[in-house]
KEVEXPA-834929 format. One record per atom (N, C-alpha, C, O): atom name; residue number from 1; residue in three letters; x, y, z. Coordinates in Angstrom, 3 decimals, padded with zeros to 6 digits. Example, Ala and Ser with C-alpha at 12.3 -4.5 7.8 and 13.67 -1.06 7.14 Angstrom:
BEGIN
<a = N; k = 1; r = ALA; east = 013.190; north = -005.690; up = 007.800>
<a = CA; k = 1; r = ALA; east = 012.300; north = -004.500; up = 007.800>
<a = C; k = 1; r = ALA; east = 013.200; north = -003.300; up = 007.800>
<a = O; k = 1; r = ALA; east = 014.236; north = -003.319; up = 008.465>
<a = N; k = 2; r = SER; east = 012.850; north = -002.250; up = 007.080>
<a = CA; k = 2; r = SER; east = 013.670; north = -001.060; up = 007.140>
<a = C; k = 2; r = SER; east = 012.900; north = 000.030; up = 007.870>
<a = O; k = 2; r = SER; east = 013.409; north = 001.138; up = 008.039>
//
This chain:
BEGIN
<a = N; k = 1; r = MET; east = 084.494; north = 063.670; up = 059.160>
<a = CA; k = 1; r = MET; east = 084.024; north = 064.886; up = 058.466>
<a = C; k = 1; r = MET; east = 083.504; north = 065.820; up = 059.517>
<a = O; k = 1; r = MET; east = 082.907; north = 065.450; up = 060.528>
<a = N; k = 2; r = LYS; east = 083.785; north = 067.091; up = 059.191>
<a = CA; k = 2; r = LYS; east = 083.342; north = 068.195; up = 060.143>
<a = C; k = 2; r = LYS; east = 081.765; north = 068.243; up = 060.122>
<a = O; k = 2; r = LYS; east = 081.116; north = 067.810; up = 059.170>
<a = N; k = 3; r = ASN; east = 081.228; north = 068.779; up = 061.197>
<a = CA; k = 3; r = ASN; east = 079.807; north = 068.996; up = 061.277>
<a = C; k = 3; r = ASN; east = 079.348; north = 070.185; up = 060.454>
<a = O; k = 3; r = ASN; east = 080.209; north = 070.923; up = 059.976>
<a = N; k = 4; r = PHE; east = 078.089; north = 070.425; up = 060.256>
<a = CA; k = 4; r = PHE; east = 077.579; north = 071.504; up = 059.494>
<a = C; k = 4; r = PHE; east = 078.080; north = 072.831; up = 059.826>
<a = O; k = 4; r = PHE; east = 078.440; north = 073.630; up = 058.961>
<a = N; k = 5; r = GLU; east = 078.107; north = 073.099; up = 061.235>
<a = CA; k = 5; r = GLU; east = 078.397; north = 074.409; up = 061.699>
<a = C; k = 5; r = GLU; east = 079.910; north = 074.709; up = 061.367>
<a = O; k = 5; r = GLU; east = 080.284; north = 075.795; up = 060.925>
<a = N; k = 6; r = GLU; east = 080.710; north = 073.684; up = 061.614>
<a = CA; k = 6; r = GLU; east = 082.128; north = 073.847; up = 061.295>
<a = C; k = 6; r = GLU; east = 082.368; north = 074.161; up = 059.865>
<a = O; k = 6; r = GLU; east = 083.173; north = 075.044; up = 059.569>
<a = N; k = 7; r = ARG; east = 081.720; north = 073.492; up = 058.955>
<a = CA; k = 7; r = ARG; east = 081.904; north = 073.641; up = 057.490>
<a = C; k = 7; r = ARG; east = 081.348; north = 075.099; up = 057.091>
<a = O; k = 7; r = ARG; east = 081.910; north = 075.781; up = 056.234>
<a = N; k = 8; r = LEU; east = 080.266; north = 075.495; up = 057.740>
<a = CA; k = 8; r = LEU; east = 079.657; north = 076.830; up = 057.467>
<a = C; k = 8; r = LEU; east = 080.694; north = 077.926; up = 057.949>
<a = O; k = 8; r = LEU; east = 080.969; north = 078.891; up = 057.234>
<a = N; k = 9; r = GLU; east = 081.233; north = 077.735; up = 059.151>
<a = CA; k = 9; r = GLU; east = 082.295; north = 078.647; up = 059.572>
<a = C; k = 9; r = GLU; east = 083.435; north = 078.710; up = 058.662>
<a = O; k = 9; r = GLU; east = 083.945; north = 079.805; up = 058.422>
<a = N; k = 10; r = ARG; east = 083.911; north = 077.573; up = 058.100>
<a = CA; k = 10; r = ARG; east = 085.014; north = 077.571; up = 057.091>
<a = C; k = 10; r = ARG; east = 084.629; north = 078.358; up = 055.842>
<a = O; k = 10; r = ARG; east = 085.428; north = 079.115; up = 055.290>
<a = N; k = 11; r = LEU; east = 083.390; north = 078.159; up = 055.414>
<a = CA; k = 11; r = LEU; east = 082.931; north = 078.852; up = 054.215>
<a = C; k = 11; r = LEU; east = 082.945; north = 080.349; up = 054.494>
<a = O; k = 11; r = LEU; east = 083.369; north = 081.089; up = 053.607>
<a = N; k = 12; r = GLU; east = 082.529; north = 080.851; up = 055.621>
<a = CA; k = 12; r = GLU; east = 082.640; north = 082.220; up = 055.896>
<a = C; k = 12; r = GLU; east = 084.063; north = 082.712; up = 055.978>
<a = O; k = 12; r = GLU; east = 084.300; north = 083.847; up = 055.566>
<a = N; k = 13; r = LYS; east = 084.969; north = 082.014; up = 056.438>
<a = CA; k = 13; r = LYS; east = 086.282; north = 082.427; up = 056.546>
<a = C; k = 13; r = LYS; east = 086.899; north = 082.457; up = 055.095>
<a = O; k = 13; r = LYS; east = 087.685; north = 083.353; up = 054.788>
<a = N; k = 14; r = LEU; east = 086.545; north = 081.499; up = 054.230>
<a = CA; k = 14; r = LEU; east = 087.005; north = 081.595; up = 052.857>
<a = C; k = 14; r = LEU; east = 086.455; north = 082.881; up = 052.160>
<a = O; k = 14; r = LEU; east = 087.179; north = 083.582; up = 051.453>
<a = N; k = 15; r = GLY; east = 085.198; north = 083.142; up = 052.384>
<a = CA; k = 15; r = GLY; east = 084.602; north = 084.383; up = 051.873>
<a = C; k = 15; r = GLY; east = 085.338; north = 085.598; up = 052.275>
<a = O; k = 15; r = GLY; east = 085.563; north = 086.469; up = 051.434>
<a = N; k = 16; r = GLU; east = 085.747; north = 085.727; up = 053.549>
<a = CA; k = 16; r = GLU; east = 086.466; north = 086.847; up = 054.016>
<a = C; k = 16; r = GLU; east = 087.872; north = 086.854; up = 053.345>
<a = O; k = 16; r = GLU; east = 088.369; north = 087.934; up = 053.028>
<a = N; k = 17; r = GLN; east = 088.518; north = 085.702; up = 053.122>
<a = CA; k = 17; r = GLN; east = 089.802; north = 085.647; up = 052.544>
<a = C; k = 17; r = GLN; east = 089.786; north = 086.132; up = 051.085>
<a = O; k = 17; r = GLN; east = 090.695; north = 086.842; up = 050.656>
<a = N; k = 18; r = VAL; east = 088.753; north = 085.744; up = 050.330>
<a = CA; k = 18; r = VAL; east = 088.628; north = 086.099; up = 048.968>
<a = C; k = 18; r = VAL; east = 088.409; north = 087.650; up = 048.827>
<a = O; k = 18; r = VAL; east = 088.864; north = 088.280; up = 047.872>
<a = N; k = 19; r = ARG; east = 087.695; north = 088.212; up = 049.825>
<a = CA; k = 19; r = ARG; east = 087.422; north = 089.662; up = 049.666>
<a = C; k = 19; r = ARG; east = 088.609; north = 090.589; up = 050.066>
<a = O; k = 19; r = ARG; east = 088.566; north = 091.798; up = 049.836>
<a = N; k = 20; r = LYS; east = 089.689; north = 089.976; up = 050.683>
<a = CA; k = 20; r = LYS; east = 090.825; north = 090.767; up = 051.048>
<a = C; k = 20; r = LYS; east = 091.577; north = 091.228; up = 049.767>
<a = O; k = 20; r = LYS; east = 091.768; north = 090.427; up = 048.852>
<a = N; k = 21; r = SER; east = 091.993; north = 092.486; up = 049.702>
<a = CA; k = 21; r = SER; east = 092.658; north = 092.979; up = 048.557>
<a = C; k = 21; r = SER; east = 094.129; north = 092.653; up = 048.477>
<a = O; k = 21; r = SER; east = 094.728; north = 092.788; up = 047.410>
<a = N; k = 22; r = ASP; east = 094.741; north = 092.221; up = 049.591>
<a = CA; k = 22; r = ASP; east = 096.189; north = 091.882; up = 049.639>
<a = C; k = 22; r = ASP; east = 096.448; north = 090.437; up = 049.449>
<a = O; k = 22; r = ASP; east = 097.599; north = 090.019; up = 049.581>
<a = N; k = 23; r = VAL; east = 095.409; north = 089.586; up = 049.131>
<a = CA; k = 23; r = VAL; east = 095.564; north = 088.183; up = 048.892>
<a = C; k = 23; r = VAL; east = 095.997; north = 087.958; up = 047.414>
<a = O; k = 23; r = VAL; east = 095.339; north = 088.455; up = 046.500>
<a = N; k = 24; r = PRO; east = 097.102; north = 087.209; up = 047.187>
<a = CA; k = 24; r = PRO; east = 097.510; north = 086.901; up = 045.895>
<a = C; k = 24; r = PRO; east = 096.363; north = 086.211; up = 045.103>
<a = O; k = 24; r = PRO; east = 095.496; north = 085.560; up = 045.686>
<a = N; k = 25; r = LEU; east = 096.389; north = 086.379; up = 043.730>
<a = CA; k = 25; r = LEU; east = 095.284; north = 085.971; up = 042.990>
<a = C; k = 25; r = LEU; east = 095.218; north = 084.358; up = 043.038>
<a = O; k = 25; r = LEU; east = 094.127; north = 083.790; up = 043.006>
<a = N; k = 26; r = ASN; east = 096.328; north = 083.708; up = 043.109>
<a = CA; k = 26; r = ASN; east = 096.180; north = 082.232; up = 043.067>
<a = C; k = 26; r = ASN; east = 095.699; north = 081.621; up = 044.404>
<a = O; k = 26; r = ASN; east = 095.106; north = 080.543; up = 044.431>
<a = N; k = 27; r = GLU; east = 095.980; north = 082.366; up = 045.541>
<a = CA; k = 27; r = GLU; east = 095.353; north = 081.992; up = 046.808>
<a = C; k = 27; r = GLU; east = 093.935; north = 082.303; up = 046.856>
<a = O; k = 27; r = GLU; east = 093.163; north = 081.498; up = 047.377>
<a = N; k = 28; r = ALA; east = 093.491; north = 083.483; up = 046.322>
<a = CA; k = 28; r = ALA; east = 092.097; north = 083.886; up = 046.186>
<a = C; k = 28; r = ALA; east = 091.355; north = 082.822; up = 045.387>
<a = O; k = 28; r = ALA; east = 090.287; north = 082.356; up = 045.784>
<a = N; k = 29; r = LEU; east = 091.935; north = 082.452; up = 044.270>
<a = CA; k = 29; r = LEU; east = 091.253; north = 081.465; up = 043.401>
<a = C; k = 29; r = LEU; east = 091.091; north = 080.105; up = 044.058>
<a = O; k = 29; r = LEU; east = 090.076; north = 079.434; up = 043.873>
<a = N; k = 30; r = ALA; east = 092.079; north = 079.707; up = 044.813>
<a = CA; k = 30; r = ALA; east = 092.028; north = 078.398; up = 045.572>
<a = C; k = 30; r = ALA; east = 090.934; north = 078.514; up = 046.602>
<a = O; k = 30; r = ALA; east = 090.106; north = 077.609; up = 046.711>
<a = N; k = 31; r = ALA; east = 090.895; north = 079.572; up = 047.351>
<a = CA; k = 31; r = ALA; east = 089.890; north = 079.741; up = 048.377>
<a = C; k = 31; r = ALA; east = 088.495; north = 079.790; up = 047.752>
<a = O; k = 31; r = ALA; east = 087.549; north = 079.205; up = 048.280>
<a = N; k = 32; r = PHE; east = 088.382; north = 080.476; up = 046.651>
<a = CA; k = 32; r = PHE; east = 087.046; north = 080.519; up = 045.940>
<a = C; k = 32; r = PHE; east = 086.614; north = 079.186; up = 045.484>
<a = O; k = 32; r = PHE; east = 085.425; north = 078.875; up = 045.547>
<a = N; k = 33; r = GLU; east = 087.557; north = 078.338; up = 045.003>
<a = CA; k = 33; r = GLU; east = 087.198; north = 077.030; up = 044.507>
<a = C; k = 33; r = GLU; east = 086.758; north = 076.182; up = 045.631>
<a = O; k = 33; r = GLU; east = 085.735; north = 075.507; up = 045.513>
<a = N; k = 34; r = GLU; east = 087.517; north = 076.168; up = 046.800>
<a = CA; k = 34; r = GLU; east = 087.143; north = 075.444; up = 047.962>
<a = C; k = 34; r = GLU; east = 085.730; north = 075.873; up = 048.507>
<a = O; k = 34; r = GLU; east = 084.882; north = 075.075; up = 048.906>
<a = N; k = 35; r = GLY; east = 085.596; north = 077.207; up = 048.473>
<a = CA; k = 35; r = GLY; east = 084.297; north = 077.750; up = 048.952>
<a = C; k = 35; r = GLY; east = 083.079; north = 077.275; up = 048.099>
<a = O; k = 35; r = GLY; east = 082.025; north = 076.972; up = 048.659>
<a = N; k = 36; r = ILE; east = 083.224; north = 077.210; up = 046.732>
<a = CA; k = 36; r = ILE; east = 082.217; north = 076.814; up = 045.894>
<a = C; k = 36; r = ILE; east = 081.885; north = 075.275; up = 046.188>
<a = O; k = 36; r = ILE; east = 080.708; north = 074.924; up = 046.272>
<a = N; k = 37; r = LYS; east = 082.829; north = 074.451; up = 046.327>
<a = CA; k = 37; r = LYS; east = 082.611; north = 072.998; up = 046.605>
<a = C; k = 37; r = LYS; east = 081.990; north = 072.804; up = 047.962>
<a = O; k = 37; r = LYS; east = 081.133; north = 071.936; up = 048.131>
<a = N; k = 38; r = LEU; east = 082.412; north = 073.612; up = 048.958>
<a = CA; k = 38; r = LEU; east = 081.810; north = 073.590; up = 050.182>
<a = C; k = 38; r = LEU; east = 080.340; north = 074.100; up = 050.285>
<a = O; k = 38; r = LEU; east = 079.516; north = 073.550; up = 051.015>
<a = N; k = 39; r = ALA; east = 080.078; north = 075.131; up = 049.548>
<a = CA; k = 39; r = ALA; east = 078.768; north = 075.677; up = 049.448>
<a = C; k = 39; r = ALA; east = 077.837; north = 074.677; up = 048.807>
<a = O; k = 39; r = ALA; east = 076.681; north = 074.575; up = 049.217>
<a = N; k = 40; r = ARG; east = 078.284; north = 073.955; up = 047.843>
<a = CA; k = 40; r = ARG; east = 077.439; north = 072.937; up = 047.123>
<a = C; k = 40; r = ARG; east = 077.065; north = 071.805; up = 048.177>
<a = O; k = 40; r = ARG; east = 075.917; north = 071.364; up = 048.227>
<a = N; k = 41; r = THR; east = 078.017; north = 071.380; up = 048.967>
<a = CA; k = 41; r = THR; east = 077.759; north = 070.282; up = 049.817>
<a = C; k = 41; r = THR; east = 076.813; north = 070.732; up = 050.908>
<a = O; k = 41; r = THR; east = 075.898; north = 070.001; up = 051.285>
<a = N; k = 42; r = LEU; east = 077.037; north = 071.972; up = 051.432>
<a = CA; k = 42; r = LEU; east = 076.090; north = 072.485; up = 052.463>
<a = C; k = 42; r = LEU; east = 074.693; north = 072.670; up = 051.920>
<a = O; k = 42; r = LEU; east = 073.717; north = 072.435; up = 052.632>
<a = N; k = 43; r = GLU; east = 074.570; north = 073.111; up = 050.595>
<a = CA; k = 43; r = GLU; east = 073.266; north = 073.230; up = 050.008>
<a = C; k = 43; r = GLU; east = 072.530; north = 071.869; up = 049.880>
<a = O; k = 43; r = GLU; east = 071.315; north = 071.785; up = 050.064>
<a = N; k = 44; r = LYS; east = 073.278; north = 070.851; up = 049.571>
<a = CA; k = 44; r = LYS; east = 072.672; north = 069.428; up = 049.410>
<a = C; k = 44; r = LYS; east = 072.264; north = 069.050; up = 050.756>
<a = O; k = 44; r = LYS; east = 071.187; north = 068.470; up = 050.899>
<a = N; k = 45; r = GLU; east = 073.034; north = 069.323; up = 051.799>
<a = CA; k = 45; r = GLU; east = 072.621; north = 068.864; up = 053.188>
<a = C; k = 45; r = GLU; east = 071.376; north = 069.634; up = 053.571>
<a = O; k = 45; r = GLU; east = 070.419; north = 069.069; up = 054.101>
<a = N; k = 46; r = LEU; east = 071.395; north = 070.898; up = 053.305>
<a = CA; k = 46; r = LEU; east = 070.211; north = 071.751; up = 053.725>
<a = C; k = 46; r = LEU; east = 068.885; north = 071.161; up = 052.996>
<a = O; k = 46; r = LEU; east = 067.826; north = 071.054; up = 053.614>
<a = N; k = 47; r = GLU; east = 069.016; north = 070.809; up = 051.714>
<a = CA; k = 47; r = GLU; east = 067.955; north = 070.222; up = 050.967>
<a = C; k = 47; r = GLU; east = 067.415; north = 068.906; up = 051.612>
<a = O; k = 47; r = GLU; east = 066.208; north = 068.673; up = 051.667>
<a = N; k = 48; r = LYS; east = 068.328; north = 068.094; up = 052.076>
<a = CA; k = 48; r = LYS; east = 067.951; north = 066.823; up = 052.814>
<a = C; k = 48; r = LYS; east = 067.252; north = 067.147; up = 054.124>
<a = O; k = 48; r = LYS; east = 066.271; north = 066.503; up = 054.495>
<a = N; k = 49; r = ILE; east = 067.764; north = 068.146; up = 054.814>
<a = CA; k = 49; r = ILE; east = 067.118; north = 068.563; up = 056.116>
<a = C; k = 49; r = ILE; east = 065.715; north = 069.118; up = 055.886>
<a = O; k = 49; r = ILE; east = 064.762; north = 068.814; up = 056.603>
<a = N; k = 50; r = GLU; east = 065.642; north = 069.943; up = 054.853>
<a = CA; k = 50; r = GLU; east = 064.345; north = 070.448; up = 054.520>
<a = C; k = 50; r = GLU; east = 063.359; north = 069.388; up = 054.105>
<a = O; k = 50; r = GLU; east = 062.182; north = 069.516; up = 054.440>
<a = N; k = 51; r = SER; east = 063.751; north = 068.360; up = 053.406>
<a = CA; k = 51; r = SER; east = 062.893; north = 067.292; up = 053.102>
<a = C; k = 51; r = SER; east = 062.412; north = 066.510; up = 054.381>
<a = O; k = 51; r = SER; east = 061.237; north = 066.189; up = 054.557>
<a = N; k = 52; r = ARG; east = 063.328; north = 066.265; up = 055.161>
<a = CA; k = 52; r = ARG; east = 062.945; north = 065.659; up = 056.517>
<a = C; k = 52; r = ARG; east = 061.969; north = 066.367; up = 057.365>
<a = O; k = 52; r = ARG; east = 061.090; north = 065.786; up = 058.001>
<a = N; k = 53; r = ILE; east = 062.171; north = 067.741; up = 057.350>
<a = CA; k = 53; r = ILE; east = 061.174; north = 068.592; up = 058.097>
<a = C; k = 53; r = ILE; east = 059.819; north = 068.553; up = 057.450>
<a = O; k = 53; r = ILE; east = 058.801; north = 068.471; up = 058.136>
<a = N; k = 54; r = GLU; east = 059.792; north = 068.611; up = 056.135>
<a = CA; k = 54; r = GLU; east = 058.497; north = 068.521; up = 055.320>
<a = C; k = 54; r = GLU; east = 057.745; north = 067.225; up = 055.762>
<a = O; k = 54; r = GLU; east = 056.551; north = 067.253; up = 056.061>
<a = N; k = 55; r = ILE; east = 058.526; north = 066.050; up = 055.790>
<a = CA; k = 55; r = ILE; east = 057.845; north = 064.796; up = 056.174>
<a = C; k = 55; r = ILE; east = 057.341; north = 064.833; up = 057.591>
<a = O; k = 55; r = ILE; east = 056.249; north = 064.345; up = 057.882>
<a = N; k = 56; r = LEU; east = 058.147; north = 065.421; up = 058.497>
<a = CA; k = 56; r = LEU; east = 057.754; north = 065.499; up = 059.890>
<a = C; k = 56; r = LEU; east = 056.544; north = 066.391; up = 060.076>
<a = O; k = 56; r = LEU; east = 055.715; north = 066.111; up = 060.942>
<a = N; k = 57; r = ILE; east = 056.407; north = 067.474; up = 059.285>
<a = CA; k = 57; r = ILE; east = 055.233; north = 068.391; up = 059.390>
<a = C; k = 57; r = ILE; east = 054.064; north = 067.781; up = 058.711>
<a = O; k = 57; r = ILE; east = 052.962; north = 067.861; up = 059.254>
<a = N; k = 58; r = ASN; east = 054.200; north = 067.201; up = 057.614>
<a = CA; k = 58; r = ASN; east = 053.098; north = 066.729; up = 056.769>
<a = C; k = 58; r = ASN; east = 052.679; north = 065.296; up = 057.064>
<a = O; k = 58; r = ASN; east = 051.643; north = 064.853; up = 056.567>
<a = N; k = 59; r = GLY; east = 053.452; north = 064.557; up = 057.858>
<a = CA; k = 59; r = GLY; east = 053.271; north = 063.137; up = 058.015>
<a = C; k = 59; r = GLY; east = 053.943; north = 062.309; up = 057.012>
<a = O; k = 59; r = GLY; east = 054.533; north = 062.826; up = 056.063>
<a = N; k = 60; r = ASP; east = 053.878; north = 061.050; up = 057.183>
<a = CA; k = 60; r = ASP; east = 054.492; north = 060.120; up = 056.276>
<a = C; k = 60; r = ASP; east = 053.607; north = 059.837; up = 055.090>
<a = O; k = 60; r = ASP; east = 052.632; north = 059.086; up = 055.120>
<a = N; k = 61; r = VAL; east = 054.051; north = 060.527; up = 054.014>
<a = CA; k = 61; r = VAL; east = 053.278; north = 060.506; up = 052.792>
<a = C; k = 61; r = VAL; east = 053.272; north = 059.101; up = 052.150>
<a = O; k = 61; r = VAL; east = 052.297; north = 058.739; up = 051.490>
<a = N; k = 62; r = GLY; east = 054.319; north = 058.325; up = 052.329>
<a = CA; k = 62; r = GLY; east = 054.520; north = 057.034; up = 051.735>
<a = C; k = 62; r = GLY; east = 053.421; north = 056.075; up = 052.254>
<a = O; k = 62; r = GLY; east = 052.967; north = 055.219; up = 051.495>
<a = N; k = 63; r = THR; east = 052.988; north = 056.194; up = 053.512>
<a = CA; k = 63; r = THR; east = 051.979; north = 055.295; up = 054.016>
<a = C; k = 63; r = THR; east = 050.629; north = 055.757; up = 054.037>
<a = O; k = 63; r = THR; east = 049.714; north = 055.056; up = 054.469>
<a = N; k = 64; r = GLY; east = 050.447; north = 057.063; up = 053.529>
<a = CA; k = 64; r = GLY; east = 049.080; north = 057.588; up = 053.505>
<a = C; k = 64; r = GLY; east = 048.716; north = 058.165; up = 054.826>
<a = O; k = 64; r = GLY; east = 047.596; north = 058.657; up = 054.967>
<a = N; k = 65; r = ASN; east = 049.589; north = 058.145; up = 055.829>
<a = CA; k = 65; r = ASN; east = 049.333; north = 058.715; up = 057.174>
<a = C; k = 65; r = ASN; east = 049.656; north = 060.147; up = 057.200>
<a = O; k = 65; r = ASN; east = 050.676; north = 060.545; up = 057.763>
<a = N; k = 66; r = VAL; east = 048.764; north = 061.006; up = 056.567>
<a = CA; k = 66; r = VAL; east = 049.094; north = 062.384; up = 056.507>
<a = C; k = 66; r = VAL; east = 048.212; north = 063.117; up = 057.594>
<a = O; k = 66; r = VAL; east = 046.988; north = 062.985; up = 057.585>
<a = N; k = 67; r = GLU; east = 048.841; north = 063.864; up = 058.496>
<a = CA; k = 67; r = GLU; east = 048.085; north = 064.674; up = 059.461>
<a = C; k = 67; r = GLU; east = 048.393; north = 066.072; up = 059.358>
<a = O; k = 67; r = GLU; east = 049.483; north = 066.490; up = 058.968>
<a = N; k = 68; r = LYS; east = 047.367; north = 066.838; up = 059.733>
<a = CA; k = 68; r = LYS; east = 047.622; north = 068.255; up = 059.764>
<a = C; k = 68; r = LYS; east = 048.476; north = 068.624; up = 061.012>
<a = O; k = 68; r = LYS; east = 048.198; north = 068.157; up = 062.116>
<a = N; k = 69; r = PRO; east = 049.506; north = 069.460; up = 060.817>
<a = CA; k = 69; r = PRO; east = 050.381; north = 069.635; up = 061.995>
<a = C; k = 69; r = PRO; east = 049.638; north = 070.442; up = 063.052>
<a = O; k = 69; r = PRO; east = 048.807; north = 071.307; up = 062.776>
<a = N; k = 70; r = GLU; east = 049.987; north = 070.106; up = 064.231>
<a = CA; k = 70; r = GLU; east = 049.385; north = 070.788; up = 065.417>
<a = C; k = 70; r = GLU; east = 050.265; north = 071.923; up = 065.754>
<a = O; k = 70; r = GLU; east = 051.354; north = 071.682; up = 066.276>
<a = N; k = 71; r = LEU; east = 049.889; north = 073.187; up = 065.497>
<a = CA; k = 71; r = LEU; east = 050.696; north = 074.311; up = 065.718>
<a = C; k = 71; r = LEU; east = 050.656; north = 074.830; up = 067.136>
<a = O; k = 71; r = LEU; east = 051.641; north = 075.367; up = 067.643>
<a = N; k = 72; r = GLU; east = 049.500; north = 074.664; up = 067.779>
<a = CA; k = 72; r = GLU; east = 049.340; north = 075.206; up = 069.107>
<a = C; k = 72; r = GLU; east = 049.959; north = 074.158; up = 070.097>
<a = O; k = 72; r = GLU; east = 049.501; north = 073.018; up = 070.179>
<a = N; k = 73; r = LEU; east = 050.972; north = 074.576; up = 070.811>
<a = CA; k = 73; r = LEU; east = 051.672; north = 073.718; up = 071.689>
<a = C; k = 73; r = LEU; east = 050.893; north = 073.465; up = 073.033>
<a = O; k = 73; r = LEU; east = 050.938; north = 072.365; up = 073.585>
<a = N; k = 74; r = PHE; east = 050.265; north = 074.392; up = 073.475>
<a = CA; k = 74; r = PHE; east = 049.585; north = 074.153; up = 074.838>
<a = C; k = 74; r = PHE; east = 048.097; north = 074.667; up = 074.617>
<a = O; k = 74; r = PHE; east = 047.823; north = 075.864; up = 074.693>
<a = N; k = 75; r = GLY; east = 047.227; north = 073.761; up = 074.361>
<a = CA; k = 75; r = GLY; east = 045.802; north = 074.012; up = 074.215>
<a = C; k = 75; r = GLY; east = 045.238; north = 074.607; up = 075.473>
<a = O; k = 75; r = GLY; east = 045.656; north = 074.249; up = 076.574>
<a = N; k = 76; r = VAL; east = 044.273; north = 075.534; up = 075.325>
<a = CA; k = 76; r = VAL; east = 043.618; north = 076.093; up = 076.485>
<a = C; k = 76; r = VAL; east = 042.215; north = 075.761; up = 076.475>
<a = O; k = 76; r = VAL; east = 041.482; north = 076.149; up = 077.385>
//
């Protein structure tokens, strides 16, 4: 399976294709359908990534080991 960036690029190309006025309706519809499916999978993947980031920032909630994130990288 393609990586996230490649799938996002494909979605952008499909969007451009659908917007063209010289594309036959059946081709535009097929591109739109593929784009919707692709957008949904990308959205699900982003939700998973967001959940992982929240866990990393907030600590492991399942074990009770919750720490406040250290935002200052280089203390003075």
